[in-house]
Structure formats: structure tokens, C-alpha cells
N, C-alpha and C positions, 0 to 999 in steps of 0.2 A: 307537750308544748316546749319543755326545756330542750328537747332534741332539735325542734324547729328553730328555736332561738339560737342555739349553738351553731346550727348549720348556716343561718343567715349571718351570724357574727363572723364565721370563717369566710363566707363569701365576700363580706364587706372588706375585711382586711386582706383578702387576696388581691384586691384592686390596688394598683399603684397610686391612684389618686388619693386613696385613704391615707396612705403613708406620707404622701407629699403634703397634704393639708396639715397633718400633725406636725411634720417637720417645719413647715412654713410658720405655723403658730409659734413654735419655740424660737425660731430665728427672728421673727418680727418682734416678739416681746422683749427678747434680749437686745435686739438692735435699737428699739425705741428707748429702752433704758439707757443704753450707751450714748445715744444722740442727746437725750435729755441731760445727762451728766456733762457731756461736752459743751452743750449750750450754757449750762450753769457756770462752768469754769471760765467761760469767755465773757460773762456778764461783768460789766464795770460796777464795782462797789462804790457807792457815793461816799465822799469824805464827810466826816462829822455826822455820821449816821446817828439818829436819835436812839435813845435807849428803849428797851421794851416797854417800860412803864410810860414813857412819853408817847410812844406810838399808840399804846392802848388808850391813854387819856384822849388823844386826838381822835381816835376812832369812836370813842364814846360821845365826844362832842358832835361829831358828824352825824352819828345815829340819832342823837337827841334832836338835832336840827331837822332831820328827815321826819321824825315822828311829829314835829310841830306843824307839819303841812296838813291842813284840814282836808285836802283832796286826795290824801293817800289811800291806796287800795286796801281793803279790809284784810285780805290774806297777807299782803306785803307788810302791813302794819303789825300783824301778829308775829311775823317772822322777825321784824326789826326789834320788837320788844323782847323776844327770846334771845336774840343776839346781844342786846343791851344787857340783859340779865347775866349772860355768860361772861361778858367783858367786865362787868362790875364785880362779879365773883372772882375773876382772875386777878383783878387789881387789888381787891380786899384781902385775898388769901395768897398773894404773890405766886400765883400759878401761871404757867405758860402753856400755850397751845403747841402742838407738834410742829416742828419746823418744816416749812414747805420744801426744804432742800435735803431732808433727811431720808434715810432708808425706810423708816416707818410710814412717812407720807407717801412715798412711791408705792409701797405695797398697798396702802389704803386706797390710792387712786387707781390701782391697776384693774379694779372690777370693771371699769369702762371698756377695757379691752376684750370683754366677753362679746362685743359686737363681732369680733373675728370668729369666735366660737359659733355665734349665731349663723354667720354666713356659711361656714363650713358644714354646720349641721343641716342647714337648708339644702345645700348641694347634695348631701348624702341622703336625706329623707325624700327629696324630689325625685331622685333617680332609683331608689330601691325598688319601687314598683314599676315605674315607667320603663326602666331598662329591661325588665322581663318581657315587655311587649315589643320594644324596639329590636331586641336580639332574638325574638321568636321562641324564647324558652318558657313562656307562660303556660302553653298547653301541656308541656311535659311536667311542669310544676303542679298544675291542677289535676293531672291524671292520677296523682297519688291518692290513696284512700284517706285523705285528710280534709276536714271541712274547710271551706274557704275562709271563714272568719278566723280560724286558728292560724292559717297561713298569713293573713293580713296582720293579725295581732303580733305574730313573731317578728314581722318586718317593722312594725311600729315600735315595739319594745327595743329592737336592735338600734333604731335611730336614736331613741332616748338614751340608751346606754352609751352610744357613740358621743352624744352631746355631753354626757356626764364625764366620760373619759377626757374629752377635750377640755372641759372646765378644770378638771384636776391637773391636766398638763399646763393650763394657763396659770393656775395658782402657783404651781411648783416653779414654773419658769419666772414668774414675777418675783417670787421670794429669792430665788437664786440670783437673778439679775440685781435685785436690791442689795444683796450681800456683796456682789462683785463690784458694783459701781458706786454705791452710796455709803456714807458713814452713818453710824448709829446716832440718833438724836434723842432729845429728851422732850418732856411735855406730856400732857394728858388730854383726853377727849372729854369734853363736857357737853351735857345735853339738858334740856328743860323737860321735866316730867311732872305733870300735875302741878305746874307752877313753881316747881323747886329745881334748882340747878344741882345736878348729880354727876358724878364721874362715871364714865362708861368704859367697860372693858375694851381694850384695844383689839384683841383678836376676836372678841365677840362682835365688834362693829365690822371688822373685815368679813367675818362669816356672814353677818346679816346682809351686807351690801352684795356679796357674791350670790347669796341665796335669792335675794329679791331680783337681781339681774338675771339669774338663771330661769326665773319664771317666764320672762320674755323670750328666752331661748326656746323653752318648751312650747310656748304658744305659737311662735313663728315656725318652728319645726313641724308642729301638727298641721299648720296651715299649708305649708309646702307639701307635706305628705298627702293632704286632701287633694290639692291641685294635681299632683302627680298621679294619684289613684283615679281621679275622675277623667282627666284629659289625656292621661297616659303619655305625657311628654314632659321630660325633666326640664327642658329649656324654658317652657312657659312657667313652670312652678318656680324655678330659680329666679327668673327675671321678674315675675310679678311680686314674689316675696321680698326681694331686695329693693325693688322700686317702692313698695309700701313701707318698708323699714325706714327709708330715708324721707319719704314724703309724709308718712303718718303724723309725726310730731308737728309738721308745718300745717297740716290740715286742722289739727286740734287747736293750734295756736290762733289761727284765723277765725275759727268757729267757736272759740271758748265762751263767747257771750250768750250763746244759744243753749237752751235747756237740754236739747237732744244730744248735745256733745257729751253728756255724762254717760251715754250708752254706746259711744263709739269705742271700738276695740283699742285704738291707739291712745286713748286717754289714759288707759290703765296698764299699758305694756311696761312702762318703766316705773316699777314700784319703789325704786330707791328715792323717788321724790318725796316719799313720806318721811325719809330720814334727812335728806338734804334740803327739804323745803322748796322743791322745784316743780310742784304740781301746777299745771296750767289752769285747771278748772277749779273753781271754788265749790265748797259745799259737798265734796265727796270724801268718803272715809275708806280706810283700807279694807274693812269687811265688804263694803259695797264693790270695791275694785275686784276683790277676789271672786265675789259672786258673778260679776259681769264676765270676768275671764273664764270662769268655769262654764258659763252658758255658751260662750263662743267655742270653747274646747269641745263641749258635748255636741254642738252643731257641726263642727268640723269632722269629728269622729263619726257621727251619724251619717253624714254625706259620704265619707270614705267607705264605710262598711256597706252602706246601701249600694253604692256604685260597684264595688268589687264583688259582692255576693249575688246581686240580682241581675246585673247586665250580662249579656252574652259576651263571651270572650272570643275574639278573632285575632290571630297573630299572623 
């Protein structure tokens, strides 16, 4: 199996497109950081800007006014109470949040750029099986004395490894860009756990956000892998995966009032909502989200293996 994976890995990196996607990822991440810094430097700073304590007190007053609304959404009310507790803690202990213009905040926000990793991983996973059919090399590949499921497993593992490598490249590029363009800042990250405001490790939060975002990368990569294996066309797998990537959250948002929305894949793709408080659907927990994602993953893999091992191969 290791020899098969190594062979697929070498075939993947032998393609120019693989290197181009990795290079584009680095250029885009560094470029976005540079543009962000340029935009910040051109922003007009208002005169007589209020102090941090004054701004914090004003935010507390606004939050309390929002909580007084009797028609406020239950989940939103919970989020506001947690925000209020954090702001009151900051005011009482003279603590400040991380500056939005600092290097630390840039690195913290960079997890959202894993959407690029997702798209590039989808392109690789969609073509790793379909290309064998389009180029007519599938018969030669299957003529070897190796079981089909092992061949497919090696291809699937290779796509996951590629996604992992791209994620590492993204993290490294974001950190390097942060040190190049942004100044170091101060401040801490606070969170509410079991009703108590606690300080959260900065790098622990960065790792948590990247890890949760990477789950969505794995799921969409597996979906594209399934489409490419079943329909044996990379264009369909890429197009459908990217279309659902952008349309999925909109579908969940418009259907969030219905009970069945809890079982839709796109409801659980972005697990960072459990940290940022941006989950669209009420009443779901992270263990439930993990269980739903695992069920979809198993379904995608079952269809992929069934199609590849049972169907006749013609090239």
C-alpha cells in the first residue's frame, strides 16, 4: 500500500498544475496580506478618537439595549450575553482584545483562506481518478496484480495528503506575511466556558480554527473524489463541488427554520461557527455535527468504492 501511495504522490507532483496551485496559494496569501496592510495605511484615523475604556463602555451599553428587546432570537441572545460578559471582564480587569490591525489578528483570521486550499484540493481529487480514464491509462493501471480497492485507497490517501500539505503551506504563508506586513500587537483572547470568562491560548485558538476549517476541506475533497470516481469526469466533479461550496450556506440560511435542515451536509461544513458563534441552525451541537459529517463521508466513500470496484472499466 505504501508503494502505491508513493507512486500516486510522485504522479501528482509530476503534474505542472500541482506546482502551480501550490505557488498560487503562496502568492495569493502574501498578496492579500499586502493589500490589507496597504488599505489600513490609507484609512483616515478620526480625530479625538475615544479611549479603549470609552469604546468598551459604549459597546456594553449597545449590547444591553439589544438584550432588552423581547423579540430577540434565542441563539443570538445567548451570543450577546457571552459578548457582554467578556466586555465586562475586560473593563473590570483592564484587559484589551487583540488589535484588529495587528499581526496576531491577521494570523488569527487567515484560517478563512483555507477556502483556497479547498478549491485546489477539489481540483486534485476530482482528477486523480477521472484523468486515468480520460488519458486511457486505467486499463494498464488495473492490469497490475493489485486489488482495485487498494488502488483507489492509495489515490484517496494521496488527495488527503495533498490537502494537508496545502494547509501547511497556507499556515506558513500567513505567518510569514504577518511578520512582513504587520506589527506585533497586544491583547488577549477571552471566551465563555461553563458560564465563566476564561483566557484562551492564542496559538491554541489558531490551531483550533484551522483544524475545524480543515474538516470542511476533507469533506468536500471526498465529495469531489466520489464524483470523479463515479462519473469519471473531473470537470463535473470540480464544477459541482465549487458550486455547492458557494451555494450550500445560502441554502442552509433560507431553510434554517425547518427541522430537516439539521441533517443537510452544508449545515455542518463550517465547524468554526462553534467558536465564532456563527451557526445558522439552532439546537445543534458539535458532536451531532461530527456524526452527520461522518455519515456523509462514509456514504461518499461507499459510493466511490462500489463504483470503482464493481463497474466494468472501459477506456
